[in-house]
C-alpha positions as CSV (number, residue, x, y, z in Angstrom):
1,M,11.9,-15.3,-28.2
2,A,10.5,-17.0,-25.0
3,R,10.8,-15.1,-21.8
4,P,13.1,-16.9,-19.4
5,F,10.9,-16.1,-16.4
6,V,7.3,-15.9,-15.2
7,V,6.0,-13.2,-12.9
8,E,4.6,-14.8,-9.7
9,R,3.4,-11.8,-7.6
10,I,4.3,-8.3,-6.4
11,D,7.5,-8.6,-4.4
12,H,7.5,-5.1,-3.0
13,V,6.5,-1.5,-3.7
14,V,8.6,1.4,-2.5
15,F,7.1,4.7,-1.4
16,R,9.1,7.9,-0.8
17,V,7.6,9.6,2.3
18,R,8.0,12.9,4.1
19,D,7.8,11.6,7.7
20,L,9.2,8.1,8.0
21,A,7.9,7.5,11.6
22,R,4.4,8.7,10.7
23,S,4.3,6.4,7.7
24,V,5.6,3.4,9.6
25,A,2.9,4.0,12.2
26,F,0.2,4.4,9.6
27,Y,1.0,1.2,7.8
28,G,1.3,-0.6,11.1
29,Q,-2.0,0.7,12.6
30,V,-4.1,0.8,9.4
31,L,-2.9,-2.3,7.6
32,G,-1.2,-4.4,10.3
33,C,2.2,-4.3,8.4
34,E,5.2,-5.1,10.6
35,V,8.7,-3.7,10.4
36,V,11.0,-6.6,9.4
37,R,14.1,-4.5,8.8
38,R,15.3,-1.0,9.3
39,R,18.2,0.4,7.3
40,D,18.6,3.8,9.0
41,H,21.8,4.6,7.1
42,L,19.7,4.7,3.9
43,G,16.5,6.1,5.4
44,L,14.7,2.9,4.6
45,V,12.2,0.7,6.5
46,H,10.9,-2.7,5.1
47,L,7.4,-3.7,6.2
48,R,5.8,-7.1,5.8
49,A,2.5,-6.9,3.8
50,G,1.3,-10.5,3.7
51,A,3.6,-12.3,1.2
52,S,4.9,-9.0,-0.1
53,M,6.8,-6.0,1.2
54,I,6.1,-2.3,1.4
55,D,9.3,-0.3,1.6
56,L,9.2,3.3,2.9
57,V,12.1,5.7,2.0
58,S,12.4,8.9,3.8
59,L,12.7,11.9,1.5
60,D,15.5,13.3,3.6
61,G,17.5,10.1,3.6
62,P,20.2,9.1,1.1
63,L,17.8,7.0,-1.1
64,G,15.0,9.5,-0.9
65,Q,17.2,12.4,-1.9
66,R,18.0,10.7,-5.2
67,G,14.3,10.9,-6.3
68,G,13.9,14.6,-6.5
69,R,10.8,16.4,-5.2
70,G,8.5,14.3,-3.1
71,P,4.8,13.5,-3.5
72,D,2.4,16.5,-3.4
73,A,-0.9,17.6,-4.9
74,Q,0.8,18.0,-8.4
75,G,2.8,14.9,-8.5
76,R,3.0,11.4,-7.0
77,N,5.5,8.6,-6.6
78,T,3.0,6.0,-7.9
79,D,-0.7,5.7,-8.8
80,H,-1.7,3.1,-6.2
81,L,-0.9,0.0,-4.3
82,C,-3.5,-2.8,-4.3
83,L,-3.5,-5.3,-1.5
84,R,-5.6,-8.5,-1.7
85,I,-7.3,-9.0,1.6
86,T,-9.5,-11.5,3.3
87,P,-12.2,-11.3,4.4
88,F,-13.7,-8.3,2.5
89,D,-16.2,-7.0,5.0
90,E,-16.9,-3.5,3.8
91,P,-18.7,-2.2,6.9
92,A,-16.0,-3.5,9.2
93,L,-13.3,-2.0,6.9
94,I,-14.9,1.4,7.0
95,V,-15.3,1.3,10.8
96,H,-11.6,0.3,11.2
97,L,-10.4,3.1,8.9
98,Q,-12.6,5.8,10.3
99,A,-11.6,4.8,13.8
100,L,-8.0,5.6,12.8
101,G,-9.0,8.9,11.1
102,V,-8.5,7.6,7.6
103,P,-11.2,8.8,5.2
104,V,-12.5,6.3,2.7
105,A,-12.9,7.3,-1.0
106,G,-16.5,6.3,-1.6
107,P,-18.2,3.0,-1.2
108,A,-16.6,-0.3,-2.4
109,D,-16.9,-0.8,-6.1
110,V,-16.2,-3.8,-8.4
111,N,-12.8,-3.6,-10.1
112,F,-10.7,-6.0,-12.1
113,G,-7.6,-7.5,-10.5
114,A,-5.3,-10.5,-10.7
115,E,-8.2,-12.9,-9.7
116,G,-10.9,-11.2,-11.8
117,D,-13.7,-8.8,-10.9
118,G,-14.2,-8.1,-7.1
119,L,-14.9,-5.4,-4.6
120,S,-12.3,-2.8,-3.8
121,L,-12.1,0.0,-1.3
122,Y,-9.7,3.0,-1.6
123,F,-8.0,5.4,0.8
124,T,-4.8,7.4,1.0
125,D,-1.7,7.2,3.2
126,P,-0.3,10.3,4.9
127,D,1.7,11.2,1.8
128,G,-1.3,10.9,-0.6
129,N,-0.4,7.5,-2.0
130,T,-3.6,5.6,-2.8
131,I,-4.1,2.2,-1.2
132,E,-6.7,-0.2,-2.7
133,L,-7.9,-3.1,-0.5
134,K,-9.2,-5.8,-2.8
135,G,-11.5,-8.7,-1.9
136,P,-11.8,-12.0,-3.7
137,A,-13.1,-12.1,-7.3
138,D,-16.9,-12.6,-7.6
139,G,-17.7,-16.2,-7.0
140,A,-14.2,-16.9,-5.5
141,T,-13.7,-18.1,-1.9
142,A,-12.0,-15.8,0.5
């Protein structure tokens, strides 16, 4: 049976977080994501991440309470979020992250993604969610 749809891109990812204000500030300062909508009655903030969205749900809000225990050293909400970025200038990325007190997990390494093999750099948000910044595939233009 033929599928009646085609997946185009990631629309949004939702992270459950301990401190909503801290996480909104982190995603704004580190990645340049902007708040596009707040739904305080749900404990939910929608952030623009390029063509996609990152939604942050407070653990103590109505939506966050539904998910049980929050992320910690023994359990996570997700494995990681990969954001395709341009340009991919590893030294500049490391300087930017370190200036904001964000430790980088090792040097950039080649990983497979939607466009093929290309460089990626990893770090974590305040709740331990892993973020991957991915450059263009080898041989692709930025």
